[in-house]
N, C-alpha and C positions, 0 to 999 in steps of 0.2 A: 475672888480667890481668898482671900483671910478666912473666908470661915469653910473652905473648902480644907485648906491646912490642919485645922483645929480639927475636924473631923479623920483627915489622913494619923494625926498623932493620936488619935482614942484607941487605933486600931481597926479602923473599919477596914481599909483598905491602904495597904502601903506596898509598893517592889523597890528593893534596893537594887543599884545599879551595877551592871557588867564594866568589869575593867576595860574590859574592848572598846565601852564607848569614848566617845573624841568629838570636839568640834576643830575644823578645820577652815582657817580662813582662805577667803577666795581671793580677797583684792586688798592690795594694797594703801589703792584709794579712798578717799570720802565716798562714800555713795547716796545720792538724792532717793528718785523713784528707784521700787524694785520691783519685776512685774514676772513672776512664774506664769510663761506660760501653757500647760498643761492644753496636749491639744487630743478631743475627746471623738476627733473623726479616727486617730492612728495610735492614741495613745501615747505618744510620745511628747519627753518632755524638755522645753529649753528655759535657759535665764537670761535676764536682760537687768542691767542695771545703769541707772546715769551717772556720771559724774558730776559728785555734787558739784565743782569750782566751774564746769564748763556747759553744765546741761546735755553734753552729749550721748546719745545712751550704745552702748554695748552689750555685746553679746558672749556668757562665757563660753568659752571654749574647753571644758570637763577638764580642767589641771587651774590649780590655783595662780594667779598671776597669768592666767592666760585668756584675754579676752580681746574680742573685735568691735569695731568699730559700724554701727549699721545705722546711725541716723544723728541728725543734728539736735539742737535742741527743738522739745514739743509743751506744747501747753500741756495734755493726758499722752499716756501710752495705756492702752490695755488689752486685753487677751479679752476674748469671745470664747472660748473652745477649740475655735477652731481657726483664729489666724490670731493676729498681732497687729492694731490698728494705731492713730497716731491723728492727735488734734495739732494744727497749726499754730503756730505762736500768736499770731492773729485771730487766733478761733475763725479763718475764715474757709479752710478746705481740712477734708480727712483725707486720712490716708491710708491705704493696706499696705504691710510689707511682703515682698517678695525677694526679700535677699538683703546682705548688707549694703546698705545706701541704696537701693533698690527699692524703692514705697510708689504706691499706685493713687491717683488721685480716685475716688470714689463718689458719685453724684450724691451731691445734698447738700451743698452751700455750706455755710457760717453753721457753730454751734458753741452754746454755750459750758455745756460740757459732753464725755462720749462716757460708756457703758458696757461692760460687756461681759456673758456669759448664759452656760446655755445654749452654747452655739450661734448665739444672736448677737447685734451691735445695738446699741440703740446711744440716742443722744437728746439734750434739752437744747430747744432752740429758743431763741431771742423772739419778742423781747420780755415776754414773763416766763420761761422756763415749760414749759408746755412738752414731753415728751412724746419721743418720734421714736418708733422701729425701721430699720433699713433690711429693704426686701433683697438686696442686690441688684435693684433699677435706681435708687433712691429709698429717700425717708417718708414715712406714712402717719401722722400723728396717731397716738393711740391714748393718750389723755392725758388730763391739765398736769398745774406744776404738779412739783411736791420737796419736805426738805430734803431726802436723800433716797436715791433709787438702785437696786440693787438686784442684779439678774442672777440667773441657775437652772437649774433641770428642774424635773418636773417630779412629784411624790403620787403616786402613783401613778405612773407613767402608760400611757394607752400607744404611744409612740415615742421611742428609743430618741427624734432627732429632737423631741418638744421640749421647750423650755418658759419657765415661768419669769414674769417679772414682778418686782417687789417694790411698794414704797410705805414711806413716812409721811404721811400729810404733811401739810405746811405747818399746820400749828402742833405737830408733834403729835395731835391726841388721837390718832386711828393709824391703822396698820393694811394696807388692801393689797391683794394677788389680782395678776392680769396674764391670760384671761381667765375668766370663771372655772369654766369647765369647755369640756367637748363640744364643738359648737356653741358655746356660748365665747363673743367674742367682747366681754365688758368686764368691767372690774367687782371685784369680791370683796368687800371686809373682813379680815379673818382677826382681828386683833384691837386692845387698846390703845393707849400709850406706848412707846418704845424710844430708845434713844438711839441705838445702832443695832443694823441687821446686817447679818452676814448669811447668803445664802449657798449650797451645796447643788450635790447633784443630785439628792433624792430627798435634800431634807431644809431647813429655814431655823434660824435661832436669832432672837432679839434679847437686848438689854433691857430691865427696867431701867425706867428716866432716874428712880426714885434712891433706889439702894442701890443699882449696879446690876443684880443677881443675872444672870444667865436664863432662860427658856428656851426649848425646843418646841418648835408647832408639831401637834399633835393633828386636827383636821378639825373642819368647821371653824370656830372658832374659841379651840381648845389648844389650850399650852400646857405644857409641862417643865416645872423648874429643876434644874439638873446642875443648877451650882452657882457660888456666890460671884463676887463684881470679882471684876480684872481691869488689867488696864488695854489689853486689846486680843483679838483673836484670830486664826486663822484655822479655813478649813482646806483637808489636803486632799485632794481628789485623785482617783488612782485608779488609771485603766481607759476605759474606752465609752462611748456614749452620756448620756446626760440624765439616767436614771439608774435602770436595773442593773447594766451593766457596770455602771462606777463605785469603787466604793472611797470609804473616808473617814478622815481622823480629822476632830477638831482640837484646838490647841487653843492655850487660855495662856496669857503670859499677867502673873500676878500684880497687882498696884504700885508694889514695889520697884517691879520689872528685874527681880533679882532670881523668879522661879518661873518654869514655863511647868504645865501640866498640859495632859493631855486624858480627851472622856472616854474613857470603855463602854460607851452606849447603855447606860443605868444613871439614876437620878441620884449624885452626889458621888459620886465613883469615877475617881482620875488617878491618873498615875504620873509619877515627878519624873519630869526629863532632866538625866544632869548635864549641869552647867558648868562641871568643872571645866576651869582653863579661859573660860569668858570674861573680859572683864565687865561683870553686871553694875552699876543695874543696867538691863537691855532698852534698847529705844521701841524696838519693832520685831516683828517676826510674820514670816510668810511658810508657805505653804504650797507643797503639788507635787504630782508623779511620784509618790512615797515617798519627797524628799521635806527638809525641813531646814527654815531658815532664819537665822536673826541677826538683826544689830545691832551690832555692840557699841559701846563709847567709842568716843572715834569716829563714830559712824563708818565703820570697817564692816565688811560683810561676812560673815562663819555659814557655815554649812554643816549641818549633825550628823556624825557617823557612829550607826549602831552598835 
């Protein structure tokens, strides 16, 4: 993100901040995992976070320090865009959230890790990390292992309930998408080396493993550079559906953790988000349902109010 800051300072684009923008601290406890559950079926957004000390999961009840415990500790908690899921601590069972402390075991057995997005649930399975997709009745293998997987919606959607799964190859040298296209349930190579990938409702972003610059996927194997390196990135999904019916914002946290930027849809055009009142440097950022969240020093969770 440092290169972006230089561009803003020479006057390409720089937006000042209104006096009404502020950050509200949501919880006095230290947070661990944060999950923004943006439901693409009905457009509702729920915020969950774990107490870092106990590992228990809590649901935010729309007022600072008002949280309801909904689960004991788990290995992973993920949102798919249609529901919330968890992998048990011993990694032998996967559960779907039906309400506070009401979790339903789904068929499928053990997993190494679970992934969610585009209204779908995926899991890597032992012993070698092959990737499986949940059909509602169980898991079916759809590919070999990868360095990492990210699930999202679709570009040029032919079905609003359709989703793509992306992976970085185990050697980090190529980027792949599943399925390849309508009626073609195979993997398609769409890019070269990548360090991190972020999928939205109708977009995909990847960072360069050498310089950290971030790129937007266009089509085929074409990518467009949109900004410089950052500490991390977050995609805000707004609305229903996985493609045309959903809007997005992409946020980036600067490498020093002191600044947050929002991409304006054009290469190198970003708007700085006011972080006045936050105890920087920030550790993490999250987004969803038109909301932006940050984990600041002491692992406190904050919400941006523009």
